[in-house]
C-alpha positions in Angstrom: 0.0 0.1 0.0 1.5 3.5 -1.0 1.4 6.6 1.0 -1.7 8.0 -0.5 -3.5 4.7 0.0 -2.5 4.6 3.6 -3.7 8.2 4.0 -7.0 7.4 2.4 -7.4 4.4 4.6 -6.6 6.3 7.7 -9.0 9.1 6.8 -11.9 6.6 6.2 -11.1 4.8 9.5 -11.2 8.3 11.2 -14.5 9.0 9.8 -15.8 5.6 10.9 -14.4 6.2 14.3 -17.0 9.0 14.6 -19.6 6.2 15.4 -17.7 4.4 18.0 -17.9 0.6 18.7 -20.4 -0.5 21.1 -19.0 -0.5 24.7 -20.0 -3.3 27.0 -19.6 -3.1 30.8 -21.1 -6.6 30.8 -21.7 -8.8 27.7 -20.4 -8.6 24.1 -18.6 -11.2 22.2 -15.0 -11.8 21.3 -14.4 -14.2 18.4 -10.9 -15.6 18.5 -9.7 -17.4 15.4 -6.6 -19.1 16.5 -5.3 -22.7 15.8 -3.0 -23.1 18.8 -4.3 -24.3 22.1 -1.4 -22.7 23.9 -2.1 -19.3 22.4 -5.8 -19.6 22.8 -5.6 -20.6 26.5 -3.2 -17.6 27.2 -5.7 -15.2 25.5 -8.6 -16.8 27.4 -6.8 -16.0 30.7 -5.7 -12.4 29.7 -9.5 -11.8 28.7 -10.7 -12.9 32.2 -12.7 -10.3 33.9 -14.2 -8.7 30.7 -17.6 -10.1 31.6 -17.9 -11.1 27.9 -18.3 -14.2 25.9 -15.1 -15.6 24.1 -15.8 -17.9 21.2 -12.8 -19.7 19.7 -12.6 -21.2 16.3 -9.5 -22.8 14.7 -10.0 -22.2 10.9 -11.3 -19.8 8.4 -14.1 -22.0 7.6 -15.4 -22.2 11.2 -15.0 -18.5 11.5 -17.1 -17.9 8.5 -19.9 -20.2 10.0 -20.0 -17.9 13.1 -19.9 -14.7 11.0 -22.8 -16.0 9.0 -24.9 -16.1 12.2 -23.8 -12.9 14.1 -21.4 -9.9 14.0 -18.9 -10.0 17.0 -17.9 -7.0 18.8 -14.2 -7.8 18.3 -12.2 -10.4 16.5 -8.7 -11.6 17.0 -7.3 -13.3 13.9 -4.1 -15.5 13.7 -2.7 -15.0 10.3 -1.4 -18.4 9.9 -4.4 -20.8 9.8 -4.8 -24.4 8.4 -7.1 -23.6 5.6 -5.7 -20.3 4.4 -4.4 -16.9 5.4 -5.9 -14.8 8.1 -5.3 -11.6 6.1 -8.1 -12.6 3.8 -10.6 -12.9 6.8 -9.2 -9.5 8.1 -9.9 -7.7 4.7 -13.5 -9.4 4.8 -14.1 -8.0 8.3 -12.9 -4.6 7.4 -15.4 -4.5 4.5 -18.3 -5.9 6.5 -21.2 -3.6 7.2 -21.9 -3.1 10.1 -17.9 -3.4 10.5 -16.8 -5.3 13.4 -15.9 -2.8 16.2 -12.4 -4.0 16.7 -10.1 -6.2 14.5 -6.9 -7.5 15.9 -4.3 -9.5 13.9 -1.7 -11.7 15.5 1.2 -13.9 14.4 4.5 -15.3 15.4 6.0 -13.5 12.5 6.3 -9.8 13.4 7.2 -8.7 9.9 3.7 -9.3 8.9 2.5 -6.3 11.0 2.3 -3.9 7.9 0.4 -6.6 5.9 -2.0 -7.1 8.7 -2.7 -3.3 9.0 -2.9 -2.9 5.3 -5.6 -5.5 5.2 -7.7 -3.7 7.7 -6.7 -4.6 11.1 -6.9 -1.9 13.8 -4.1 -3.5 16.0 -1.2 -6.2 15.4 -0.1 -8.3 18.4 3.1 -10.4 17.9 3.2 -13.8 19.6 3.9 -14.6 22.2 1.9 -11.6 23.6 4.3 -10.0 26.0 2.2 -7.6 28.0 -1.2 -8.5 29.5 -1.8 -4.8 30.1 -1.2 -4.0 26.4 -3.6 -6.8 25.4 -6.4 -5.7 27.7 -5.8 -2.0 26.9 -6.4 -2.7 23.2 -9.6 -4.6 24.0 -10.8 -2.0 26.6 -12.6 0.4 24.0 -15.0 -2.4 23.2 -15.2 -4.3 26.6 -15.4 -1.4 28.9 -15.1 -3.7 32.0 -11.5 -4.3 31.2 -10.6 -0.6 32.0 -11.5 -1.5 35.5 -9.5 -4.6 35.7 -6.3 -3.8 34.0 -4.1 -3.8 37.1 -0.6 -5.4 36.8 -0.8 -9.1 36.5 1.7 -11.6 35.3 1.7 -13.2 31.9 -0.2 -16.5 32.0 1.9 -19.7 32.3 1.4 -22.4 29.6 -1.2 -24.9 30.5 0.4 -28.5 30.3 -2.7 -29.9 28.5 -2.8 -27.1 26.0 0.8 -27.7 25.4 0.5 -31.4 24.8 -2.3 -30.8 22.5 -0.3 -28.4 20.4 2.7 -30.8 20.3 0.5 -33.7 19.3 -1.0 -31.6 16.5 2.5 -30.5 15.3 3.5 -34.2 15.1 0.4 -35.0 12.9 1.0 -32.2 10.7 4.5 -33.2 10.0 3.6 -36.9 9.6 0.8 -36.0 7.0 2.6 -33.1 5.3 4.8 -33.1 2.2 6.2 -30.3 0.0 3.8 -27.4 -0.5 1.2 -25.3 1.3 0.6 -28.1 4.0 4.3 -28.4 4.8 4.6 -24.6 5.0 1.7 -24.5 7.3 3.2 -27.2 9.5 6.4 -25.4 9.9 4.9 -22.0 10.6 2.6 -23.6 13.2 5.7 -25.3 14.9 7.7 -22.2 14.7 4.9 -20.1 16.3 4.8 -22.9 19.1 8.6 -22.5 19.7 8.2 -18.6 20.0 5.4 -19.0 22.5 7.6 -21.4 24.7 10.7 -19.4 24.1 12.3 -22.8 22.8 15.2 -21.6 20.6 16.2 -25.1 19.9 12.8 -25.8 18.3 12.9 -22.7 16.2 16.3 -23.7 15.0 15.1 -27.1 14.0 12.3 -25.4 12.0 14.7 -23.3 10.2 16.9 -26.3 9.3 13.9 -28.1 8.1 13.0 -25.3 5.9 16.4 -25.1 4.3 16.9 -28.9 3.9 13.4 -30.0 3.2 13.9 -32.8 5.6 11.7 -32.9 8.9 13.0 -36.1 10.4 15.1 -34.2 13.1 12.3 -31.9 13.7 9.8 -34.8 14.2 12.2 -36.4 16.7 12.6 -33.3 18.7 8.8 -32.9 18.9 8.5 -36.5 20.2 11.1 -35.7 22.9 9.0 -32.6 23.8 6.1 -34.9 24.4 8.2 -37.3 26.6 9.3 -34.4 28.6 5.6 -33.3 29.5 4.0 -34.6 32.6 1.3 -37.2 32.0 -2.2 -35.8 32.6 
């Protein structure tokens, strides 16, 4: 998007902002489009106290099924999804009338921030989300109750069950993937998981798999991560 396009978009959003999004002291709906159990669980904990509904889906198709039924008050969209790119959904949400009150993009690839904003997102949150206060502050204009529950709180720790679910999913993705879009999705999912966990060895293994085209070592590392997790 060139400078004139960005200016026009900013002017349009400024005019749209004259009709503010609905503010909810109680109630309202946040639609979370996120394939990772770890990321979803963290967002659920950070959203606690909003007094609102959080509905989570893990694909573009499932998100569309929700959007066919209602317009949520805010949407958080992961850019990397199993059945396509979240940027397409963001663009659709930006065109939707009535427009969704707040569109937030998220990704483990910070360099996608400009693309997300160009597509129509109001904010971009890199994974892992480092600040609970920033997260809640972004949502507070729509979910008014968060303004009164934004005191300092620690970043949520990873739930062991959610982590195991994500690692199992990563193993399944590698087992069933080959060269092409499915392999690319598998590697970006595992890379995002590594970023969320601060697992530099896992991220390095993803980089090596991308360069070599071989995933054997990465698959072995994931199985070891499973063995390292407590049984539940």
